[in-house]
Each structure stands twice: as C-alpha cells, then as structure tokens.
C-alpha positions as semicolon CSV with decimal commas, in nm:
position;residue;x (nm);y (nm);z (nm)
1;R;8,489;2,461;1,237
2;L;8,799;2,531;1,035
3;K;9,009;2,280;1,224
4;L;8,747;2,011;1,173
5;A;8,716;2,090;0,801
6;H;9,095;2,104;0,762
7;H;9,143;1,763;0,920
8;L;8,868;1,607;0,707
9;V;9,029;1,739;0,390
10;L;9,360;1,597;0,511
11;S;9,227;1,258;0,618
12;Y;9,040;1,212;0,290
13;G;9,367;1,289;0,107
14;L;9,209;1,571;-0,095
15;Y;9,502;1,805;-0,032
16;K;9,716;1,590;-0,266
17;Q;9,513;1,713;-0,565
18;M;9,544;2,081;-0,476
19;D;9,817;2,340;-0,449
20;C;9,809;2,471;-0,092
21;Y;9,936;2,819;-0,007
22;R;9,993;3,013;0,309
23;P;9,791;3,338;0,280
24;H;9,951;3,673;0,346
25;P;9,798;3,872;0,635
26;A;9,598;4,152;0,476
27;A;9,735;4,494;0,568
28;P;9,513;4,775;0,698
29;G;9,566;4,956;0,369
30;E;9,424;4,661;0,177
31;M;9,119;4,648;0,404
32;S;9,066;5,022;0,355
33;K;8,997;4,966;-0,014
34;F;8,641;4,910;0,108
35;H;8,624;4,973;0,484
36;S;8,669;5,314;0,642
37;E;9,015;5,381;0,786
38;D;8,883;5,465;1,133
39;Y;8,692;5,135;1,147
40;V;8,997;4,933;1,043
41;S;9,209;5,125;1,294
42;F;8,957;5,047;1,568
43;L;8,966;4,675;1,489
44;S;9,346;4,677;1,497
45;R;9,356;4,831;1,846
46;I;9,065;4,673;2,032
47;T;9,134;4,381;2,267
48;P;8,939;4,219;2,555
49;D;9,170;4,405;2,795
50;N;9,105;4,761;2,673
51;L;8,730;4,754;2,603
52;R;8,654;5,038;2,844
53;Q;8,877;5,276;2,650
54;Y;8,668;5,225;2,337
55;S;8,313;5,210;2,475
56;G;8,191;5,488;2,245
57;Q;8,354;5,343;1,937
58;M;8,225;4,995;2,017
59;Q;7,870;5,123;2,000
60;R;7,944;5,314;1,681
61;F;8,103;5,013;1,510
62;N;7,864;4,752;1,654
63;A;8,126;4,549;1,837
64;G;8,154;4,429;2,193
65;E;7,982;4,228;2,462
66;Y;7,621;4,323;2,388
67;T;7,639;4,275;2,012
68;D;7,664;3,980;1,775
69;C;8,029;4,074;1,712
70;P;8,226;4,009;2,033
71;V;8,583;4,119;2,086
72;F;8,824;3,830;2,142
73;D;9,199;3,772;2,159
74;G;9,355;3,772;1,814
75;L;9,053;3,936;1,650
76;F;9,247;4,155;1,407
77;E;9,495;3,879;1,319
78;F;9,197;3,655;1,242
79;T;9,051;3,914;1,004
80;Q;9,391;3,965;0,841
81;L;9,432;3,595;0,764
82;Y;9,088;3,520;0,619
83;T;9,089;3,845;0,421
84;G;9,440;3,786;0,291
85;A;9,342;3,438;0,177
86;S;9,046;3,569;-0,024
87;L;9,261;3,841;-0,181
88;D;9,530;3,589;-0,270
89;G;9,269;3,368;-0,434
90;A;9,139;3,661;-0,640
91;V;9,492;3,748;-0,754
92;Q;9,556;3,386;-0,859
93;L;9,236;3,389;-1,066
94;N;9,329;3,723;-1,222
95;N;9,672;3,593;-1,318
96;G;9,535;3,272;-1,463
97;D;9,728;3,062;-1,211
98;A;9,413;2,873;-1,108
99;D;9,061;2,804;-1,231
100;I;8,914;2,758;-0,882
101;C;9,045;2,895;-0,552
102;I;8,905;2,785;-0,214
103;N;8,914;2,975;0,114
104;W;8,681;2,811;0,365
105;S;8,778;3,067;0,630
106;G;8,635;3,352;0,420
107;G;8,282;3,444;0,315
108;L;8,199;3,689;0,595
109;H;7,922;3,860;0,406
110;H;7,751;4,078;0,668
111;A;8,032;4,328;0,742
112;K;7,961;4,684;0,629
113;K;8,190;4,969;0,536
114;S;8,208;5,102;0,893
115;E;8,028;4,840;1,097
116;A;8,066;4,482;1,211
117;S;7,759;4,262;1,182
118;G;7,664;3,899;1,233
119;F;8,010;3,790;1,351
120;C;8,157;3,947;1,036
121;Y;8,422;4,212;1,092
122;I;8,601;4,260;0,759
123;N;8,412;4,183;0,438
124;D;8,667;3,973;0,252
125;I;8,413;3,907;-0,023
126;V;8,382;4,273;-0,122
127;L;8,760;4,315;-0,116
128;A;8,810;4,005;-0,333
129;I;8,546;4,124;-0,581
130;L;8,717;4,464;-0,604
131;E;9,038;4,280;-0,688
132;L;8,863;4,070;-0,954
133;L;8,715;4,384;-1,109
134;K;9,068;4,495;-1,202
135;K;9,072;4,223;-1,469
136;H;8,707;4,137;-1,528
137;A;8,436;4,367;-1,660
138;R;8,163;4,181;-1,471
139;V;8,172;3,966;-1,155
140;L;7,886;3,748;-1,030
141;Y;7,843;3,694;-0,656
142;I;7,636;3,391;-0,545
143;D;7,529;3,340;-0,182
144;I;7,376;3,009;-0,063
145;D;7,400;3,091;0,308
146;V;7,065;3,078;0,491
147;H;7,112;3,449;0,574
148;H;7,090;3,726;0,316
149;G;7,426;3,850;0,188
150;D;7,343;4,207;0,286
151;G;7,696;4,347;0,319
152;V;7,798;4,244;-0,033
153;E;7,471;4,353;-0,189
154;E;7,491;4,692;-0,019
155;A;7,849;4,748;-0,138
156;F;7,756;4,697;-0,504
157;Y;7,391;4,806;-0,498
158;C;7,446;5,097;-0,737
159;T;7,674;4,938;-0,997
160;D;7,613;4,703;-1,288
161;R;7,965;4,559;-1,277
162;V;7,871;4,320;-0,996
163;M;7,554;4,112;-0,991
164;T;7,455;3,959;-0,659
165;L;7,236;3,649;-0,627
166;S;7,121;3,549;-0,278
167;L;6,888;3,265;-0,178
168;H;6,794;3,304;0,189
169;K;6,534;3,281;0,462
170;Y;6,327;3,600;0,467
171;G;6,082;3,731;0,726
172;D;6,154;3,776;1,099
173;F;6,505;3,647;1,040
174;F;6,847;3,811;1,054
175;P;6,944;4,044;0,889
176;G;6,589;4,126;0,773
177;T;6,692;4,237;0,422
178;G;6,671;4,071;0,083
179;H;6,313;4,124;-0,034
180;I;6,250;4,020;-0,393
181;S;6,177;4,384;-0,481
182;D;6,526;4,493;-0,371
183;T;6,680;4,488;-0,717
184;G;6,944;4,763;-0,705
185;A;6,954;5,137;-0,770
186;K;7,090;5,382;-1,028
187;E;7,326;5,200;-1,267
188;G;7,279;4,885;-1,059
189;E;6,903;4,862;-1,097
190;G;6,811;4,503;-1,177
191;F;7,152;4,364;-1,084
192;S;7,065;4,263;-0,727
193;V;6,877;3,933;-0,741
194;N;6,707;3,810;-0,424
195;A;6,519;3,484;-0,372
196;P;6,334;3,518;-0,038
197;L;6,243;3,174;0,098
198;T;6,099;3,033;0,417
199;S;6,165;2,738;0,647
200;G;6,203;2,377;0,541
201;M;6,368;2,418;0,198
202;T;6,449;2,077;0,053
203;D;6,710;1,980;-0,207
204;D;6,453;1,962;-0,487
205;S;6,286;2,292;-0,398
206;Y;6,623;2,469;-0,378
207;R;6,731;2,326;-0,713
208;E;6,408;2,444;-0,879
209;I;6,497;2,803;-0,794
210;F;6,877;2,796;-0,816
211;Q;6,942;2,631;-1,150
212;P;6,694;2,816;-1,377
213;V;6,780;3,155;-1,226
214;L;7,156;3,101;-1,247
215;S;7,126;2,968;-1,601
216;K;6,944;3,288;-1,702
217;I;7,204;3,503;-1,525
218;M;7,487;3,334;-1,714
219;E;7,302;3,386;-2,042
220;I;7,221;3,752;-1,981
221;Y;7,507;3,880;-1,763
222;Q;7,803;3,673;-1,892
223;P;8,034;3,727;-1,591
224;G;8,411;3,699;-1,626
225;A;8,452;3,563;-1,272
226;I;8,232;3,420;-0,998
227;V;8,253;3,443;-0,619
228;L;8,053;3,167;-0,448
229;Q;7,974;3,193;-0,076
230;C;7,895;2,846;0,061
231;G;7,749;2,919;0,402
232;A;7,665;2,583;0,560
233;D;7,388;2,711;0,788
234;S;7,141;2,625;0,511
235;L;7,201;2,255;0,589
236;T;6,958;2,039;0,779
237;G;7,013;2,034;1,154
238;D;7,186;2,372;1,180
239;R;7,154;2,536;1,521
240;L;7,048;2,871;1,371
241;G;6,934;2,787;1,019
242;C;6,592;2,655;0,927
243;F;6,643;2,495;0,586
244;N;6,650;2,119;0,532
245;L;6,923;2,074;0,269
246;T;7,147;1,769;0,260
247;L;7,515;1,782;0,170
248;K;7,431;1,665;-0,180
249;G;7,166;1,933;-0,228
250;H;7,404;2,205;-0,105
251;A;7,689;2,071;-0,318
252;D;7,464;2,052;-0,626
253;C;7,482;2,432;-0,631
254;V;7,862;2,418;-0,624
255;Q;7,869;2,159;-0,901
256;Y;7,629;2,363;-1,116
257;V;7,840;2,678;-1,076
258;K;8,152;2,478;-1,163
259;S;7,988;2,343;-1,480
260;F;8,003;2,685;-1,648
261;G;8,384;2,680;-1,648
262;I;8,420;3,038;-1,522
263;P;8,711;3,132;-1,287
264;T;8,559;3,089;-0,941
265;L;8,654;3,191;-0,589
266;V;8,483;2,955;-0,342
267;L;8,438;3,081;0,014
268;G;8,293;2,957;0,341
269;G;8,042;3,151;0,550
270;G;7,791;3,066;0,820
271;G;7,728;2,732;0,985
272;Y;7,667;2,663;1,354
273;T;7,656;2,285;1,385
274;I;8,029;2,259;1,340
275;R;8,054;1,888;1,261
276;N;7,814;1,941;0,971
277;V;8,004;2,247;0,849
278;A;8,319;2,036;0,827
279;R;8,128;1,759;0,648
280;C;7,989;2,009;0,397
281;W;8,312;2,186;0,310
282;A;8,514;1,866;0,286
283;Y;8,251;1,715;0,056
284;E;8,233;2,029;-0,157
285;T;8,613;2,027;-0,184
286;S;8,580;1,676;-0,331
287;V;8,308;1,798;-0,570
288;L;8,531;2,079;-0,693
289;L;8,808;1,824;-0,747
290;D;8,576;1,576;-0,927
291;T;8,680;1,316;-0,672
292;E;8,448;1,069;-0,501
293;I;8,502;1,015;-0,128
294;T;8,361;0,748;0,100
295;N;8,064;0,800;0,326
296;E;8,263;0,662;0,619
297;I;8,450;0,938;0,801
298;P;8,822;0,849;0,808
299;F;8,994;0,862;1,145
300;N;9,131;1,205;1,235
301;D;9,199;1,421;1,538
302;Y;8,830;1,518;1,566
303;Y;8,680;1,177;1,487
304;E;8,460;1,174;1,798
305;Y;8,270;1,481;1,676
306;Y;8,101;1,267;1,410
307;A;7,943;1,020;1,653
308;P;7,724;0,820;1,660
309;D;7,723;0,719;1,292
310;F;8,066;0,851;1,182
311;E;7,925;0,907;0,833
312;L;7,974;1,197;0,594
313;H;7,626;1,250;0,455
314;L;7,324;1,386;0,642
315;T;6,963;1,269;0,655
316;P;6,696;1,542;0,619
317;E;6,485;1,611;0,926
318;P;6,121;1,496;0,918
319;R;5,976;1,846;0,891
320;D;5,736;2,026;0,660
321;N;5,858;2,242;0,374
322;M;5,681;2,574;0,429
323;N;5,767;2,679;0,073
324;T;5,469;2,579;-0,138
325;Q;5,502;2,491;-0,504
326;Q;5,301;2,804;-0,583
327;S;5,526;3,036;-0,381
328;L;5,842;2,887;-0,532
329;E;5,704;2,921;-0,882
330;Q;5,616;3,286;-0,814
331;V;5,971;3,361;-0,695
332;R;6,120;3,186;-0,997
333;V;5,895;3,366;-1,245
334;D;5,957;3,707;-1,086
335;L;6,335;3,662;-1,091
336;L;6,342;3,538;-1,450
337;E;6,130;3,836;-1,552
338;Q;6,368;4,072;-1,369
339;L;6,664;3,923;-1,555
340;Q;6,488;3,924;-1,890
341;N;6,430;4,300;-1,856
342;L;6,804;4,368;-1,837
343;Q;6,957;4,508;-2,154
344;G;7,217;4,236;-2,195
345;A;7,565;4,231;-2,043
346;P;7,685;4,582;-1,950
347;S;8,010;4,708;-2,099
348;V;8,289;4,896;-1,923
349;Q;8,455;5,216;-2,040
350;M;8,832;5,227;-2,077
351;Q;8,995;5,352;-1,758
352;Q;9,316;5,321;-1,561
353;V;9,333;4,996;-1,366
354;P;9,477;5,003;-1,012
355;P;9,789;4,791;-0,965
356;D;9,755;4,434;-0,843
357;F;9,829;4,346;-0,485
358;K;10,178;4,202;-0,477
359;V;10,143;3,853;-0,339
360;E;10,454;3,652;-0,271
361;K;10,385;3,303;-0,401
362;K;10,498;3,078;-0,120
363;Q;10,405;2,719;-0,071
364;E;10,230;2,624;0,254
365;G;10,483;2,620;0,534
366;E;10,778;2,730;0,320
367;Q;11,032;2,962;0,484
368;D;10,793;3,073;0,754
369;G;11,057;3,083;1,025
370;C;10,980;2,743;1,170
371;D;11,272;2,508;1,231
372;D;11,079;2,226;1,066
373;D;10,931;2,400;0,763
374;D;10,656;2,195;0,601
375;V;10,720;2,231;0,228
376;R;10,449;2,100;-0,001
377;G;10,507;2,025;-0,366
378;G;10,278;2,187;-0,618
379;N;10,275;2,312;-0,973
380;M;10,503;2,601;-0,886
381;N;10,795;2,383;-0,779
382;K;10,801;2,028;-0,906
383;D;11,132;1,948;-0,737
384;V;11,011;2,013;-0,384
385;V;10,977;1,702;-0,168
386;K;10,704;1,682;0,097
387;K;10,827;1,669;0,455
388;Q;10,622;1,492;0,714
389;H;10,491;1,692;1,003
390;E;10,369;1,529;1,322
391;A;10,055;1,745;1,333
392;E;9,928;1,645;0,991
393;F;9,853;1,331;0,790
394;Y;10,072;1,228;0,500
395;D;10,114;0,906;0,310
396;S;10,470;0,781;0,294
397;V;10,679;0,939;0,020
398;D;10,917;0,721;-0,180
C-alpha cells in the first residue's frame, strides 16, 4: 500500500510542493509514554524464529499466528518508523514549522496500552496526541476509517483535553465498540463523540453527518490542533469495509477539516484494496496541497495495479444505502445535542510541561550513510540541489 501510494505521489509530482523528511525510528522509551514497558519490550524481541519462547506472552499481548496481529520479520522496525514519523509531525506542528504534516504510514488506531489489535501494534496516534498536548490545551482527533477508533478513544476516555470523533460501521463489525451512548467518563464525559453507521454509506449521507457535527465541535471545543485519521477502508470496493464512498466523498472530509486553518496531523489507517488506498492517499495529498491532478494515472512502477481503466477516481457500487434518512437524522440530532450540553471549551491549569522530543531535522536521504545520498531541497536549506536517484522520478534540474 505504502509503496503504491508513494509512487503515485511521486509520479503526479506532488512531492515538489512539500518538504519531505526522513523520520527518526521511535525509541522504546518514546513508545512507553503510552504503552507498557513489558509490551514494548516484547515487541522488540519477538521474531518469526523465536515464537515458541514467547507463547505465553503472545496470548497475553494478542500477537501471533492465531490473532489478527501476526509476527513478521522487521515488525519492531516497522513500528519504530511509522511511530517516529507521527511524532516528528507532531513536533513540527508544535514548533510552528508546518501547518499540515502527513504520515500515510501512521494511523494505527486499534493498539491498546498493553495489547496489539487489528494489525495495530503501537498506537502512533496516541503518542502524537500526547506530544501535541505539550503545546496545545485541547486536541481534536477525527477518525474516518470504517472501523471505530477504539484504541484512541480508550486512551483519552476520561479526559477533556482530547475530543475524539469517530464515524464508523457499528453492529456485528470489528471492533464492536463505538455506540452513540459511549460519550466518555469522569472529566471526559461528553468528549467522546461516536457516529454509529451501517452499510452502504454514500458521499452525501456521510457529508450530512460529518460537516454539521464537526462544525459544532469547532464552535464548542475550539481545539488548538487536529489529528485526522484517513483510513481508506471506508471507500467503495474495499475488501473488508462496507461503505460506498468515492475518493471525492472521502477527501471532502479532509478538505473540510483543512478549511478551519488549524494545525493538522494527517495520518493513514485501514484499507484493504491496496490500489484504491494508494488512489485515495495520493488524491488527498493533492487536496491538502490545493493542487488539481488528472484522472489518468501517470505511469509508475506499479502502473499495472490500476488496470483495466488506469483512472484515479472510483465509481460507487450499485448497492443500497442501509442508512435511512431517519436514522441519519437521529444520529446527527443526538450528537449535536451531546455537544450543545458541553460547558464550552475546557481550560487547563498551569503545570510543568515535559520536554519536547529532540528531533534532528534532516532532509529525506541526507547523510544517511548511503554512498549516493538523495538530498532534497526544502524550506530548511534553499541551497541544496536535488540529486537524481534511479529508484525515483524526478524532472530534470537546470
């Protein structure tokens, strides 16, 4: 998925309008800001070759062959990279170095404090939000994945400093959480917002829920930063999802979030028809950049994946929308009433702020030990000249 999305972004030339950075691998200590140390230690040691040594721990941490979180070569390095990228994005937003940061490899929203779940091992979203809370009194988390963002909601269920908004399929569907009555507890009561939906959601139906509810949240909650999880399994034709959204309907949510002008961390998430995931994230990259791209897929290393039409946009499936106008209206009214009952934006008492993660600002490919370092010019170094690399696409440089 990530390779396909990466090559689409490259072949459309979108990378030229962004500053691209190589993420630092998140250290176990950084992961332990949310996850338990014994769980992180387990992930760092487990490999396909030593599974028998950890049979008891695998059951305890919900990992292994008979779970939805298999052990594979490079597992911990994979978690380090996507988590480090989300943390780096949060630091850039905190420092005012960017208005929008994108990490399509992140958004693994099911992972719990001491348990893997739904192919999510480390919850980069929670860790990034914790980083954002060092500078922002309130952070809004938005989840447009077809599955409920249970891991993030659970982490912040009892605090008013993070509001979570999740639109998802509910009822006999993984993970089984996210009822509209699950609104938070203790200080966080009312700050978990769930829109339970059913199969066949169309662009118009989704928009009727998303925009009024988010508009009310922005009015009442006034977040200082936003984390947007763009799981692409809510698209039409997904192998596991059951919604019927087009790329434009999915990206309308991204555009609407962007319109508020709040520092935003944009993350990936689910998506199991990989050619459509790549289409979605490349298109949403263009939306975030306010750049129009053609419907014809440009040639790239994975061009054959987009057969037979080789087009960017998707056509909705001819299926019924099981969400009636009455049921959608009831969800919308209930959520607006929940938000209206909140006593305005919560304040934060003065307290000592933990130090920022120290992130070395290094351009993509710069001084990484490779003989042919790929140095990309960005705002941080205007004098750097791009070097061509045989594995990537570049226009000629004068």
